[in-house]
C-alpha positions in Angstrom: 17.1 27.0 -55.7 16.7 28.3 -52.2 19.6 28.5 -49.7 19.9 25.5 -47.3 18.5 27.4 -44.3 15.4 28.4 -46.3 14.7 24.9 -47.5 15.1 23.7 -43.8 12.6 26.3 -42.7 10.1 25.4 -45.4 10.3 21.7 -44.6 9.9 22.3 -40.9 7.0 24.8 -41.1 5.2 24.0 -44.4 1.7 25.3 -43.2 3.1 28.7 -42.4 4.7 29.2 -45.8 1.8 27.7 -47.8 -0.9 29.8 -46.0 0.5 32.8 -44.1 -3.0 33.4 -42.5 -3.2 29.9 -41.1 -2.0 29.4 -37.5 0.0 26.3 -36.8 -1.8 24.0 -34.5 0.0 22.9 -31.3 1.2 19.3 -31.1 -1.3 16.9 -29.4 1.1 16.5 -26.5 1.1 20.2 -25.8 -2.6 20.8 -26.0 -3.8 22.3 -22.8 -6.1 20.0 -20.8 -9.0 21.3 -18.8 -8.1 21.8 -15.2 -9.6 19.5 -12.7 -11.8 21.1 -10.1 -10.0 21.5 -6.8 -11.9 19.8 -4.0 -10.5 22.3 -1.6 -11.5 25.4 -3.6 -14.3 27.5 -2.3 -16.6 26.9 -5.3 -15.9 23.2 -5.8 -18.8 20.8 -5.5 -18.5 18.3 -2.7 -19.2 14.7 -3.5 -21.5 13.2 -0.8 -21.8 9.4 -0.7 -25.1 7.8 -0.1 -24.0 5.9 3.0 -22.8 8.5 5.5 -22.4 6.0 8.3 -19.5 4.4 6.5 -17.4 7.6 6.5 -14.8 8.4 9.2 -15.8 11.3 11.5 -12.9 13.4 10.3 -13.9 13.1 6.6 -17.5 13.7 7.6 -16.6 17.0 9.2 -14.6 18.0 6.2 -17.6 17.4 3.9 -19.8 19.3 6.3 -17.5 22.3 6.2 -17.3 22.1 2.4 -21.1 21.9 2.0 -21.5 24.8 4.4 -19.2 26.9 2.2 -21.3 26.0 -0.8 -24.5 27.2 1.0 -22.8 30.5 1.5 -22.6 31.1 -2.2 -25.5 32.6 -4.3 -25.8 29.5 -6.5 -26.5 27.0 -3.8 -29.3 24.6 -4.6 -32.0 22.8 -2.6 -30.0 19.6 -3.0 -27.0 21.2 -1.3 -29.2 22.2 1.6 -30.5 18.7 2.0 -27.0 17.3 1.9 -25.8 19.7 4.6 -28.8 18.8 6.8 -28.0 15.0 6.4 -24.3 15.6 7.3 -25.2 17.6 10.4 -27.7 14.9 11.4 -25.1 12.2 11.1 -22.6 14.2 13.1 -25.1 14.9 15.9 -26.0 11.2 16.0 -22.4 10.3 16.5 -22.0 12.9 19.2 -25.0 11.5 21.0 -23.6 8.0 20.7 -20.2 9.1 22.0 -21.9 10.8 25.0 -23.3 7.4 26.0 -19.9 5.6 25.9 -18.5 6.3 29.4 -20.7 3.6 30.9 -19.6 1.1 28.3 -15.9 2.0 28.7 -16.1 1.6 32.4 -16.4 -2.1 31.8 -12.8 -2.1 30.6 -11.7 0.3 33.2 -10.0 3.6 33.6 -6.2 3.6 33.0 -3.8 6.1 34.5 -0.1 6.5 35.2 0.6 7.1 38.9 4.1 8.5 38.6 4.4 9.1 42.4 4.3 5.3 43.1 5.8 4.3 39.7 2.9 2.2 38.6 0.2 2.1 35.9 -3.2 1.6 37.5 -6.5 0.3 36.2 -9.7 1.3 37.8 -13.2 -0.2 37.4 -16.3 1.3 39.0 -14.0 3.7 40.9 -12.0 0.8 42.5 -8.4 0.0 41.6 -8.7 -3.4 39.9 -5.0 -3.8 39.3 -1.7 -2.2 38.6 1.7 -2.7 37.0 4.8 -1.7 38.9 7.5 -0.2 36.7 11.0 1.4 36.9 12.0 4.2 34.6 15.6 4.4 33.4 16.2 7.1 30.9 14.3 6.2 27.8 13.6 2.7 29.0 10.7 1.3 31.2 11.2 -1.9 33.1 7.9 -3.8 33.7 8.5 -5.3 37.1 5.3 -7.1 38.2 1.5 -7.1 37.7 -1.1 -7.2 40.5 -4.8 -7.8 39.9 -7.4 -7.8 42.6 -8.9 -11.3 42.9 -12.4 -9.9 42.5 -11.6 -8.8 38.9 -9.4 -11.7 37.7 -12.2 -13.4 35.7 -12.8 -10.2 33.7 -9.5 -10.4 31.8 -8.4 -7.0 33.1 -4.7 -8.2 33.2 -4.7 -8.2 29.4 -6.4 -4.8 29.3 -3.8 -3.4 31.7 -0.8 -4.8 29.8 -2.1 -3.6 26.5 -2.7 -0.1 27.9 0.8 0.0 29.3 2.4 -1.0 26.0 0.4 1.5 24.1 1.4 4.2 26.6 5.1 3.2 26.2 4.7 3.4 22.4 3.1 6.9 22.7 5.9 8.1 24.9 8.6 6.5 22.7 9.8 4.3 25.6 11.8 1.1 25.1 10.2 -1.8 27.0 12.1 -4.3 29.2 9.7 -7.1 30.3 10.9 -8.3 33.6 7.8 -10.1 34.9 6.3 -13.3 33.5 2.9 -11.6 32.8 4.5 -9.0 30.5 6.7 -11.7 28.7 3.7 -13.9 28.1 1.6 -11.0 26.8 4.4 -9.9 24.4 4.8 -13.5 23.2 1.1 -13.7 22.5 1.0 -10.3 20.8 4.1 -10.0 18.6 3.0 -6.7 17.2 4.4 -5.1 20.4 7.8 -6.8 20.1 9.4 -3.7 18.3 9.1 -1.9 21.7 11.8 -4.1 23.0 15.3 -2.8 22.2 16.9 -4.6 19.3 19.7 -6.0 21.3 17.3 -7.7 23.8 14.6 -8.7 21.2 16.6 -11.6 19.8 17.3 -13.0 23.3 13.6 -12.6 24.2 12.5 -14.6 21.2 15.0 -17.3 22.0 13.9 -17.4 25.6 10.2 -17.7 24.7 11.0 -20.2 22.0 12.8 -22.5 24.5 10.0 -22.2 27.0 7.4 -23.0 24.4 9.4 -26.0 23.3 9.6 -27.2 26.9 5.9 -26.9 27.3 5.0 -28.4 23.9 3.7 -25.1 22.5 4.5 -23.6 19.1 7.2 -20.9 19.5 6.2 -17.5 18.1 
């Protein structure tokens, strides 16, 4: 009879004692899995979709860079060269299309912050079509009033101006205090901008707009 510790060893590792020349296989949970190819590694293949027009430009540029790195290796194929040419052609097409945008963007106007006069201005065809007067107090911007040239009122530039102002406030991390009826109505119609209003004023703003909507028979937002 073997001592207890010998019997325990024989029960735990029977293949080793039965056949000393046989190596014990690793448990299935510990079997090493083949490593996945790293898409960012220099030698990794880049997956190119068939429809390049559906890709964002940033992803398109990354794919172009990856394919160019593959061309720099000795094992590059003709297919890789064709993929690279297709990526470059798509990027050049987008650059040509972007170069033709200024004329189309001018229809909406050119937006700028005139800090000297404390107003956001919107230009169309080189003419100031409207502006929003503001007052800056620390990290808050008070929207005082909106002025749109009568010649441009039918073009909906007031909405373009207010949206540009609120996006600029968001970019600069400014809290918005809507003091003019144009800004209040725009915020009521576009609730996604409401978080720009300080939390303490946001509830009052909603109550105010709700009471006005009830008085005019509209649905409060």
